[in-house]
C-alpha positions in Angstrom: -213.7 -69.4 -10.6 -211.0 -70.5 -8.0 -209.1 -67.3 -7.2 -206.1 -69.2 -6.0 -205.8 -71.1 -9.3 -206.3 -67.8 -11.2 -203.6 -66.1 -9.2 -201.1 -69.0 -9.5 -201.8 -69.3 -13.2 -201.2 -65.5 -13.9 -198.0 -65.5 -11.7 -196.7 -68.6 -13.5 -197.3 -67.1 -17.0 -195.6 -63.8 -16.1 -192.6 -65.6 -14.6 -192.2 -67.9 -17.6 -192.2 -64.9 -19.9 -189.5 -63.2 -17.8 -187.4 -66.3 -17.4 -185.5 -66.2 -20.7 -184.8 -62.5 -20.3 -183.4 -63.1 -16.9 -181.0 -65.5 -18.6 -180.2 -62.8 -21.2 -179.5 -60.3 -18.4 -177.2 -62.8 -16.6 -175.2 -63.4 -19.8 -174.9 -59.7 -20.3 -173.1 -59.3 -17.0 -170.6 -62.0 -17.8 -167.7 -62.2 -20.3 -168.2 -63.4 -23.9 -170.5 -66.4 -23.8 -170.7 -69.3 -26.3 -173.9 -69.1 -28.4 -176.2 -72.0 -27.6 -174.3 -72.9 -24.5 -174.3 -70.2 -21.9 -175.3 -69.8 -18.2 -178.2 -67.6 -19.2 -179.5 -70.3 -21.5 -179.4 -72.8 -18.7 -181.3 -70.4 -16.5 -183.9 -69.9 -19.3 -184.3 -73.6 -19.6 -184.8 -74.6 -15.9 -186.7 -71.6 -14.4 -190.3 -72.5 -15.6 -190.1 -75.9 -13.8 -188.6 -74.3 -10.7 -191.3 -71.6 -10.8 -194.1 -74.2 -11.1 -192.7 -76.3 -8.2 -192.2 -73.2 -6.0 -195.8 -72.0 -6.7 -197.1 -75.5 -5.9 -195.2 -75.6 -2.6 -196.1 -72.1 -1.5 -199.8 -72.4 -2.4 -200.0 -76.0 -1.0 -201.2 -77.2 -4.5 -201.4 -80.7 -5.8 -198.4 -82.5 -7.2 -200.7 -84.5 -9.4 -200.9 -81.4 -11.6 -197.4 -82.1 -12.9 -198.1 -85.7 -14.0 -194.8 -87.0 -12.6 -196.3 -90.4 -12.2 -195.5 -92.3 -15.4 -198.9 -94.1 -15.3 -197.6 -97.0 -17.4 -200.8 -99.1 -16.8 -203.0 -98.7 -19.8 -200.8 -96.1 -21.4 -197.9 -98.1 -22.9 -199.4 -97.6 -26.3 -199.2 -93.8 -25.8 -195.5 -94.1 -25.0 -195.0 -96.1 -28.2 -197.1 -93.6 -30.2 -195.1 -90.7 -28.7 -191.8 -92.4 -29.8 -193.1 -92.9 -33.4 -194.9 -89.7 -34.2 -191.9 -87.7 -35.4 -190.2 -90.5 -37.3 -193.4 -91.4 -39.2 -194.4 -87.8 -40.0 -190.8 -87.0 -41.0 -190.7 -90.1 -43.4 -194.0 -88.9 -45.0 -192.6 -85.3 -45.4 -189.4 -86.6 -46.9 -191.4 -88.8 -49.4 -193.4 -85.7 -50.4 -190.3 -83.6 -50.6 -188.4 -86.1 -52.8 -191.5 -86.7 -55.0 -191.9 -83.0 -55.6 -188.1 -82.6 -55.9 -188.2 -80.0 -53.1 -185.9 -82.1 -50.9 -182.6 -83.6 -52.0 -181.4 -86.8 -50.3 -178.4 -87.5 -52.6 -176.0 -86.9 -49.7 -178.2 -88.6 -47.0 -176.3 -91.2 -45.0 -178.4 -93.2 -42.5 -175.6 -94.6 -40.4 -174.2 -91.2 -39.1 -177.8 -90.1 -38.5 -178.5 -93.1 -36.4 -175.3 -92.5 -34.5 -176.2 -88.9 -33.8 -179.8 -89.9 -32.9 -178.8 -92.6 -30.4 -176.0 -90.6 -28.8 -178.2 -87.6 -28.0 -181.3 -89.4 -26.7 -180.3 -89.4 -23.0 -179.2 -85.7 -23.0 -182.4 -84.7 -24.8 -184.6 -86.8 -22.4 -183.1 -84.9 -19.4 -183.3 -81.5 -21.2 -186.9 -82.0 -22.1 -188.0 -82.5 -18.5 -187.7 -78.7 -18.5 -188.3 -77.6 -22.1 -192.0 -77.0 -22.3 -193.0 -79.9 -19.9 -194.2 -77.6 -17.0 -196.3 -75.8 -19.5 -197.8 -78.9 -21.1 -198.6 -80.4 -17.7 -198.8 -77.8 -14.8 -200.2 -74.9 -16.9 -202.6 -77.2 -18.7 -203.9 -78.6 -15.4 -204.5 -75.1 -14.1 -206.4 -74.0 -17.2 -208.5 -77.2 -17.0 -209.4 -76.3 -13.4 -210.6 -73.0 -14.7 -212.9 -74.7 -17.2 -211.1 -73.3 -20.2 -212.2 -75.0 -23.4 -209.6 -77.0 -25.4 -208.9 -74.3 -28.0 -208.2 -71.7 -25.4 -205.8 -74.2 -23.6 -204.0 -74.8 -26.9 -203.6 -71.1 -27.7 -202.5 -70.1 -24.1 -200.1 -73.0 -23.6 -198.8 -73.1 -27.1 -198.6 -69.3 -27.2 -196.7 -69.1 -23.9 -194.4 -71.9 -25.1 -193.6 -69.9 -28.2 -193.1 -66.6 -26.3 -190.9 -68.4 -23.8 -188.7 -69.4 -26.8 -188.2 -65.7 -27.9 -184.9 -65.2 -26.1 -183.7 -68.6 -27.5 -184.4 -67.6 -31.1 -183.5 -63.9 -30.8 -180.4 -64.2 -28.5 -179.2 -67.6 -27.4 -179.2 -69.7 -30.6 -176.3 -69.3 -33.0 -177.0 -67.6 -36.4 -175.7 -70.6 -38.3 -178.2 -72.9 -36.7 -181.1 -70.6 -37.5 -180.0 -70.2 -41.1 -179.8 -74.0 -41.5 -183.6 -74.1 -40.8 -184.6 -71.0 -42.8 -182.4 -68.5 -44.6 -184.0 -65.4 -43.3 -183.7 -62.8 -40.6 -183.9 -63.7 -36.9 -187.2 -61.9 -36.6 -188.7 -63.8 -39.6 -187.4 -67.2 -38.4 -188.7 -66.5 -34.8 -192.2 -65.7 -36.1 -192.4 -69.0 -38.0 -190.9 -71.0 -35.2 -193.5 -69.6 -32.7 -196.3 -70.5 -35.0 -194.9 -73.9 -35.4 -194.6 -74.4 -31.7 -198.3 -73.5 -31.3 -199.2 -76.1 -33.8 -197.0 -78.7 -32.1 -198.3 -77.9 -28.6 -201.6 -79.7 -29.3 -199.9 -83.1 -29.4 -198.0 -82.5 -26.1 -201.1 -81.2 -24.3 -203.2 -84.0 -25.5 -200.7 -86.7 -24.6 -200.6 -85.2 -21.1 -204.4 -85.1 -20.8 -205.0 -88.6 -22.0 -202.3 -90.3 -19.9 -202.3 -87.8 -17.0 -198.5 -88.1 -17.2 -195.7 -85.7 -18.3 -193.5 -88.5 -19.6 -195.0 -89.4 -23.0 -194.6 -85.8 -24.0 -191.0 -85.8 -22.9 -190.4 -89.0 -25.0 -192.1 -87.2 -27.9 -189.8 -84.2 -27.5 -186.7 -86.3 -27.0 -187.2 -88.1 -30.3 -187.8 -84.8 -32.1 -184.7 -83.1 -30.8 -182.5 -86.2 -31.5 -183.9 -86.8 -35.0 -185.4 -83.8 -36.7 -182.9 -81.1 -35.8 -179.7 -82.9 -36.9 -181.6 -84.2 -40.0 -182.4 -80.7 -41.2 -179.1 -79.1 -40.2 -176.7 -81.8 -41.6 -178.3 -84.5 -43.6 -180.8 -83.2 -46.2 -181.0 -80.2 -48.6 -184.2 -78.3 -49.1 -184.8 -76.3 -52.3 -184.5 -72.6 -51.6 -187.9 -71.0 -51.0 -189.6 -74.3 -50.2 -188.5 -74.5 -46.6 -191.8 -72.9 -45.5 -193.8 -75.6 -47.2 -191.8 -78.8 -46.7 -189.2 -78.4 -43.9 -189.4 -81.2 -41.3 -189.2 -78.4 -38.7 -191.2 -75.4 -39.8 -192.9 -76.6 -43.0 -196.6 -75.8 -43.3 -197.3 -79.3 -44.5 -195.4 -80.7 -41.5 -197.2 -78.5 -39.0 -200.6 -79.4 -40.4 -199.8 -83.1 -40.0 -198.7 -82.6 -36.4 -201.8 -80.6 -35.7 -204.0 -83.3 -37.1 -202.3 -85.9 -34.9 -202.9 -83.8 -31.8 -206.5 -83.3 -32.8 -206.8 -87.1 -33.4 -205.6 -87.8 -29.9 -208.1 -85.2 -28.6 -210.9 -87.0 -30.4 -209.9 -90.3 -29.0 -209.7 -88.8 -25.5 -213.1 -87.3 -25.7 -214.7 -90.4 -27.1 -213.1 -92.5 -24.3 -214.2 -90.1 -21.7 -217.8 -90.2 -23.1 -217.8 -94.0 -23.1 -216.5 -94.1 -19.5 -219.2 -91.5 -18.4 -221.9 -93.5 -20.1 -220.8 -96.7 -18.4 -220.7 -95.1 -15.0 -224.1 -93.5 -15.5 -225.5 -96.9 -16.6 -224.1 -98.6 -13.5 -225.6 -96.0 -11.2 -229.0 -96.4 -12.9 -229.3 -100.0 -11.7 -230.6 -100.4 -8.1 -228.4 -102.4 -5.6 
């Protein structure tokens, strides 16, 4: 194994875990901070990308590991798919919820939701250049270099993404926002959110691997933040006790659907790679 890649990967993982708590420490030295909008939260958000860039510069690594090139050629369909995944799955979950009477849409109003969605897209696009993106791209590329199998990559990247969120759920996020997702203690909500993040990570990782670009995953995350979060907080009512099953954010049914989508992209990627390998092998078998 490449010792430099191992060193860089371990250093990056440790720094990512510490980043949020550095933000918590900064907030603790300042006067009263607004929950969900503090300097420490900003530090938590941007540090992983800054760490990845710094490690790459200091170790003279490859910028291709980040996937900053949009690679539009041949990948437009993946950008389209990324923009549709959350709306389509959410529609399916809402249909299931209404059919089972676990979700109440009697107060649902499409126009305000569309307004909130469209007005937050740009902000969420910029935010999500930092939120998880260096893990889905940079860390995934390092683990791939170390020949980790897909499942280890999912668990390491998804697990780290979840652990990185611990200060967000335990400290930064207002209690009211958490209770809107699941009426439980911070610890309980955090556990479910981390598990959800691990399930979701497969989609982000596979979009990066199949396009070799960070941007489809950012589009995916942008749509999620602009659609799902306001929908659950302000536009629908979920029957008490059914949130774990049907919530568009943390529901078991929802998470399974996203996992299946991620694994579907993985299957397509592996089949495509096999076809390309077979074509190259066939071409080389013919004498010039």
